[in-house]
C-alpha positions in Angstrom: -2.4 -24.3 -6.1 -3.0 -20.6 -4.5 -3.0 -17.5 -6.2 -2.2 -14.4 -4.8 -2.2 -11.3 -6.3 0.6 -8.5 -5.1 -0.8 -4.6 -5.8 1.3 -2.1 -6.1 0.8 1.4 -8.0 1.4 1.3 -11.8 2.8 -2.0 -11.5 6.0 -4.1 -10.6 8.5 -3.2 -13.6 10.0 0.1 -12.4 9.5 2.1 -15.6 5.7 0.7 -15.5 4.6 4.5 -14.8 6.5 5.6 -18.0 4.1 3.2 -20.0 0.9 3.7 -21.9 -0.8 0.6 -21.4 -0.6 1.7 -17.5 -2.3 4.6 -15.5 0.2 6.2 -12.0 -2.3 9.2 -11.9 -4.7 6.6 -10.2 -2.6 5.6 -7.9 -4.6 7.2 -5.1 -7.7 6.9 -6.7 -9.6 4.1 -4.5 -11.7 3.1 -7.5 -8.9 1.9 -9.2 -8.0 -0.7 -6.6 -11.2 -1.5 -6.3 -11.3 -2.6 -9.8 -7.9 -4.4 -9.5 -9.3 -6.4 -6.2 -12.7 -7.2 -8.6 -10.5 -8.6 -11.4 -8.7 -10.8 -9.3 -11.7 -11.9 -7.4 -13.5 -12.6 -10.7 -10.0 -14.4 -11.5 -11.1 -16.6 -8.0 -7.7 -15.5 -6.7 -6.8 -16.9 -3.1 -6.1 -13.0 -2.0 -4.6 -9.5 -2.8 -1.8 -8.2 -1.5 -0.4 -4.5 -0.2 3.1 -3.9 0.6 3.9 -0.7 2.7 6.7 0.4 4.1 7.2 3.7 6.8 9.8 6.1 4.0 9.5 7.3 0.7 10.9 4.5 -1.0 13.7 5.2 -3.5 13.0 8.7 -5.4 9.6 9.7 -6.1 11.7 11.9 -9.4 11.6 8.4 -10.9 8.9 6.7 -9.9 5.4 6.3 -9.0 6.0 5.9 -5.4 3.8 6.4 -2.4 0.1 6.1 -1.9 -2.5 4.8 0.6 -1.6 2.8 4.4 -2.4 -0.5 3.6 -5.1 -1.2 6.1 -6.7 1.6 5.1 -7.6 1.0 1.6 -8.2 -2.7 2.5 -11.1 -2.0 4.8 -12.6 -0.1 1.6 -11.8 -3.3 -0.7 -13.9 -5.2 2.4 -17.0 -3.4 1.2 -16.3 -3.9 -2.4 -15.6 -7.5 -2.2 -17.5 -10.5 -1.4 -14.8 -13.7 -1.3 -11.2 -12.6 -2.3 -8.7 -12.6 0.7 -7.2 -9.0 2.2 -3.5 -9.2 3.6 -2.1 -5.7 4.4 1.5 -5.5 5.4 2.5 -4.0 9.2 6.1 -3.6 10.7 6.7 -4.9 14.1 9.6 -2.5 14.4 7.7 0.5 14.6 4.3 -0.2 16.0 2.5 -1.8 19.0 1.0 -5.1 19.4 -2.2 -3.8 20.8 -2.8 -1.6 18.1 -2.0 -3.7 15.3 -4.2 -7.1 16.9 -7.0 -4.2 16.7 -6.7 -3.5 13.0 -6.4 -6.7 12.3 -9.2 -8.1 14.2 -11.5 -5.3 13.1 -10.5 -5.9 9.1 -11.4 -9.5 9.8 -14.8 -8.6 11.1 -15.5 -6.0 8.2 -14.3 -8.3 5.4 -16.5 -11.7 7.2 -13.1 -13.0 8.2 -10.7 -12.0 4.8 -7.9 -10.5 6.8 -4.1 -11.3 6.6 -1.3 -9.6 8.3 2.2 -9.8 6.4 4.5 -9.1 9.3 8.0 -7.2 8.9 10.3 -6.0 10.8 11.3 -2.6 8.4 14.7 -2.7 6.1 15.9 0.7 6.1 17.6 3.6 7.8 15.0 6.0 6.3 12.3 3.7 8.2 14.2 4.3 11.4 14.4 8.2 10.7 11.0 8.6 10.9 10.3 7.3 13.8 13.2 9.4 16.2 15.9 6.8 15.4 19.2 8.0 14.1 19.9 4.0 12.8 17.9 1.1 12.2 17.9 -1.4 14.7 19.9 -4.6 15.0 18.8 -7.2 12.6 18.6 -10.0 15.2 17.2 -7.1 17.1 14.4 -6.3 15.1 13.7 -10.2 15.0 13.5 -10.7 18.3 11.0 -8.1 18.6 9.2 -9.1 16.2 8.9 -13.0 17.8 7.5 -11.3 21.1 4.7 -8.8 19.3 3.5 -11.5 17.3 3.3 -13.9 20.3 1.4 -11.1 22.4 -0.9 -10.2 19.2 -1.9 -14.0 19.2 -3.0 -13.6 23.1 -4.9 -10.7 22.4 -6.7 -12.2 19.5 -7.4 -14.8 22.1 -8.2 -13.1 25.5 -11.7 -13.0 23.8 -13.1 -16.8 23.9 -15.4 -17.6 20.8 -18.6 -17.7 22.7 -17.6 -15.2 25.1 -20.9 -12.8 24.0 -24.1 -14.7 25.4 -26.3 -11.5 24.8 -28.6 -12.4 27.7 -31.3 -9.4 27.3 -33.0 -11.1 30.4 -30.4 -11.4 32.7 -28.6 -8.2 31.7 -25.7 -10.2 30.5 -23.8 -9.4 27.5 -20.7 -11.2 27.6 -19.2 -13.8 30.0 -16.1 -12.2 31.8 -15.2 -15.7 32.6 -14.0 -15.9 29.0 -12.9 -12.1 28.2 -9.6 -12.4 30.0 -6.2 -10.1 30.5 -3.9 -11.4 28.7 -1.0 -9.3 31.8 2.1 -9.7 29.3 5.2 -8.4 30.9 8.2 -9.8 28.1 11.5 -7.7 27.1 9.9 -5.4 24.4 6.5 -5.4 25.8 4.2 -4.9 28.5 0.4 -5.6 27.6 -2.6 -6.1 30.4 -6.0 -6.8 27.7 -7.9 -8.0 26.4 -8.4 -7.0 23.4 -11.2 -4.1 23.1 -12.7 -6.0 19.8 -14.2 -9.6 20.2 -12.9 -12.3 18.8 -13.4 -11.8 14.7 -14.7 -14.6 12.1 -11.5 -16.6 11.8 -9.8 -16.3 15.4 -7.1 -14.9 14.2 -5.7 -13.2 10.5 -3.8 -15.3 8.4 -0.3 -14.5 9.8 1.7 -13.8 6.6 5.7 -13.4 6.5 8.4 -12.6 3.9 12.3 -12.7 4.9 14.5 -15.3 3.8 17.4 -14.7 6.1 18.3 -17.0 8.7 16.2 -15.4 11.0 13.4 -15.0 8.7 13.0 -18.4 8.2 13.1 -19.2 11.3 9.9 -16.5 12.4 8.6 -18.8 9.9 8.9 -21.4 11.1 7.4 -20.8 14.3 4.9 -17.8 13.4 3.9 -17.8 9.1 1.2 -19.9 8.0 1.9 -18.2 4.1 5.5 -17.0 2.7 6.3 -15.0 0.5 9.8 -15.9 -1.1 12.1 -14.4 -3.9 13.8 -17.1 -5.9 15.1 -16.7 -9.1 15.4 -20.7 -10.2 13.6 -23.9 -9.4 16.3 -25.3 -7.5 16.8 -22.0 -5.6 13.0 -22.6 -5.0 13.0 -26.1 -4.2 15.7 -25.7 -1.8 14.2 -22.9 0.3 10.6 -25.1 0.5 12.9 -27.9 1.6 14.5 -25.6 3.9 11.6 -23.8 5.4 9.6 -27.1 5.9 12.3 -28.8 7.5 12.3 -26.2 10.6 8.6 -26.3 11.5 9.0 -29.9 13.6 11.1 -27.8 16.6 7.5 -25.6 16.7 5.5 -28.3 16.7 3.9 -27.4 13.6 3.5 -30.1 10.1 5.1 -30.0 7.2 1.6 -28.7 5.6 1.3 -26.2 8.2 2.5 -23.0 5.7 2.0 -22.3 2.2 4.8 -21.2 0.3 4.4 -18.8 -2.1 7.0 -17.0 -4.5 6.8 -14.0 -6.2 6.7 -14.4 -10.3 6.2 -11.4 -12.5 4.8 -13.0 -15.5 5.4 -10.5 -18.8 2.5 -12.0 -21.0 1.9 -12.0 -25.3 -0.2 -13.5 -27.5 3.3 -15.0 -28.9 6.5 -15.6 -27.1 7.8 -12.8 -29.2 5.3 -10.3 -28.1 6.0 -10.9 -24.5 9.9 -10.3 -25.2 9.1 -7.0 -26.9 6.8 -5.8 -24.5 9.3 -6.7 -21.4 12.2 -5.2 -23.9 9.8 -2.3 -23.9 10.0 -1.9 -20.5 13.4 -2.1 -19.8 14.2 0.6 -22.7 12.2 2.8 -20.3 14.1 2.4 -17.0 16.1 5.5 -15.6 19.6 4.2 -15.2 19.8 6.7 -12.3 16.8 5.2 -10.4 17.2 1.5 -11.0 21.2 2.2 -9.8 20.2 3.8 -6.5 17.9 0.7 -6.0 20.7 -1.6 -6.6 22.7 0.4 -4.3 20.1 -0.3 -1.7 19.8 -3.9 -2.0 23.5 -4.2 -1.7 24.2 -1.8 1.3 26.8 -0.7 -1.0 26.3 3.0 -2.9 27.2 2.6 -6.5 27.2 6.3 -7.3 29.4 7.0 -9.9 30.6 3.7 -11.0 30.4 2.4 -14.8 26.7 1.0 -15.6 29.3 -1.2 -18.1 31.5 -2.4 -15.3 31.1 -5.6 -12.8 29.9 -5.5 -9.6 32.3 -4.1 -6.9 33.5 -5.8 -4.2 30.4 -6.2 -1.6 30.2 -6.5 2.3 29.3 -9.7 3.7 25.6 -11.1 3.8 26.5 -11.2 8.1 27.1 -7.2 7.6 24.3 -6.1 6.1 21.7 -4.6 8.6 18.7 -4.3 6.1 17.5 -7.3 3.9 19.5 -9.6 4.1 17.9 -12.2 1.9 17.1 -9.8 -1.1 21.2 -8.6 -0.5 21.9 -12.4 -0.5 20.0 -13.0 -3.8 21.0 -10.4 -5.8 24.8 -10.6 -5.1 24.2 -14.3 -5.9 22.3 -13.1 -9.4 25.2 -10.8 -10.3 28.0 -12.9 -10.1 26.9 -16.1 -11.1 25.5 -14.4 -14.4 28.6 -11.8 -14.5 26.5 -9.6 -15.2 27.0 -5.7 -15.2 25.4 -2.7 -13.2 23.2 -2.1 -16.1 22.4 -5.3 -16.5 21.8 -6.1 -13.8 19.3 -3.2 -13.0 17.6 -4.4 -16.7 17.2 -7.7 -14.7 15.9 -6.6 -11.3 13.5 -3.9 -13.0 10.5 -6.4 -13.3 10.4 -7.9 -9.9 13.3 -6.6 -8.0 14.8 -10.5 -7.5 11.5 -12.1 -7.9 11.3 -14.4 -10.8 10.2 -13.1 -14.2 8.9 -14.9 -16.9 7.8 -13.9 -20.8 5.6 -15.8 -23.0 2.1 -17.0 -24.2 -0.4 -17.9 -21.4 0.3 -21.7 -21.9 4.1 -20.8 -21.0 3.1 -18.8 -18.3 0.9 -21.7 -16.8 4.1 -24.4 -17.6 6.4 -22.7 -15.3 4.5 -22.2 -12.1 3.0 -25.8 -13.1 6.4 -26.4 -13.0 7.3 -25.4 -9.8 4.3 -26.7 -8.2 4.3 -29.8 -9.1 8.2 -29.8 -8.9 7.4 -29.1 -4.7 9.1 -25.5 -5.2 6.0 -23.6 -4.1 1.9 -24.2 -3.0 1.3 -21.5 -5.4 2.5 -18.1 -6.5 2.3 -14.4 -5.5 1.4 -13.2 -8.5 3.4 -9.2 -9.2 2.2 -7.7 -12.9 4.7 -5.4 -14.2 2.0 -3.2 -15.2 -1.7 -2.5 -13.9 -4.4 -2.5 -14.8 -3.6 -4.6 -17.9 -1.1 -6.9 -16.4 -3.6 -8.4 -13.7 -6.1 -9.1 -16.6 -4.4 -10.8 -18.7 -3.8 -12.6 -16.0 -6.9 -13.7 -15.0 -8.7 -13.6 -18.7 -5.9 -15.8 -19.8 -3.4 -17.5 -17.8 -6.2 -18.4 -14.7 -8.2 -20.2 -17.8 -5.1 -22.8 -18.6 -4.4 -23.4 -15.0 -8.2 -24.4 -14.7 -8.2 -26.8 -17.9 -5.1 -28.7 -16.5 -6.9 -29.3 -12.7 -4.3 -27.3 -11.2 -6.8 -24.3 -10.0 -9.8 -23.6 -8.5 -13.2 -23.2 -10.7 -15.1 -21.4 -8.1 -14.8 -20.1 -4.3 -15.5 -23.3 -1.8 -14.9 -21.4 1.4 -15.4 -17.7 2.5 -12.8 -17.0 4.6 -8.6 -16.1 3.4 -7.8 -19.3 6.1 -10.6 -21.3 4.1 -9.2 -20.3 0.5 -5.4 -21.7 1.8 -6.6 -24.5 3.1 -5.5 -23.9 6.6 -7.9 -24.4 10.0 -9.2 -21.9 12.3 -7.3 -21.8 15.4 -8.9 -22.3 18.7 -8.4 -19.3 21.3 -5.8 -19.9 23.3 -5.5 -19.7 27.3 -4.2 -17.0 29.3 -0.5 -17.0 29.1 0.2 -19.6 26.3 1.4 -18.6 23.1 0.0 -20.9 20.6 -3.0 -23.0 20.9 -4.8 -25.8 18.7 -6.6 -25.8 15.7 -10.4 -26.8 14.7 -10.3 -29.8 12.1 -7.1 -30.6 9.6 -6.7 -30.4 6.2 -4.4 -32.5 4.5 -2.2 -31.5 1.6 -4.1 -33.5 -1.2 -7.4 -31.3 -0.1 -6.1 -27.9 -0.6 -3.9 -28.3 -3.8 -6.5 -27.9 -6.4 
């Protein structure tokens, strides 16, 4: 299976910063993230992942929010690590294709082929207001823009052929200009001449990652994504998501094995199940209800201020009327209704993973759950979301990874150097000018990448 470490400041639980095992004073210390990345690399994980938003999420009064811009941080981590992949989140709504393609090509060169781009469309009106807009772009329009954005970025990465640089000193020719071509893109949202001013990078293109699970998001993933982060609460939900996503790939000339599906999992680890449950309860007891209520209001697109915490969910809007993160709205609304949770209970359930699957237990029990989902066709691997850092990642690497290795479910050494090689995905060849998809070199079967 594939394992991706999602690094988030003091940890993924919204009360992690209050727990004595965390170090929130270090969230702008580059050495802290270097230590985390090296821990993940020691565990032979495929990649580390950094989320990002273009506004200050939540209320900084009650959580350790804010921090590094991810591409800047990953550039530093590229020189502090050797093998682990480096995935950064960048929005297609508030950036431009040329600058984004240039930044990721640069990171791929800096890291020797370990860069990945988590493609998001952004989901909040606060982000829009930081870029001169009173309202956020409509959900469908954001994805329409994202489609064209990625098409342009791919053209730019492919504007240099692999063998464009000839270095003929005697003839005075550095590059074959027949192999460095303008892209001359003119579309609905972008006009970009090109070529890119960075030569083709070690991976050809960074790994393309996507995290939306709405209808628009799944269709976008089917067309572009090579790895997908998703939030699912149950095995059956995860199986249904995986089946649905893979069924869409053929529309874009892709095989079912062209995508790695990596549900988020928040593992709360103890030497016994009771110890793990006690830690989970400690974190719940440290939650600030006002913070959790504000987060829940954002997820549900409904102002819950003033409602009784021990009362039920109020009437909610239809999913189609949500202009933010529709997939997370649907997940949270379904969870609350299915289990009849009060607002207080729902806040507690979402504290560890914001809708991702939380599992508390021993290392063996955590491995059991991962194995069940992996062998059950629900996942190709997992995005690991430690509830607190740094200890939560240390425990996963030192306790859970060895169990997975003993069961033959996870690598015992790195066999490749690039992020694509870690994920068992081929290196794409450069497209010809005017096209948006390219053939790939080599092929990898499902059996080849399962370990």
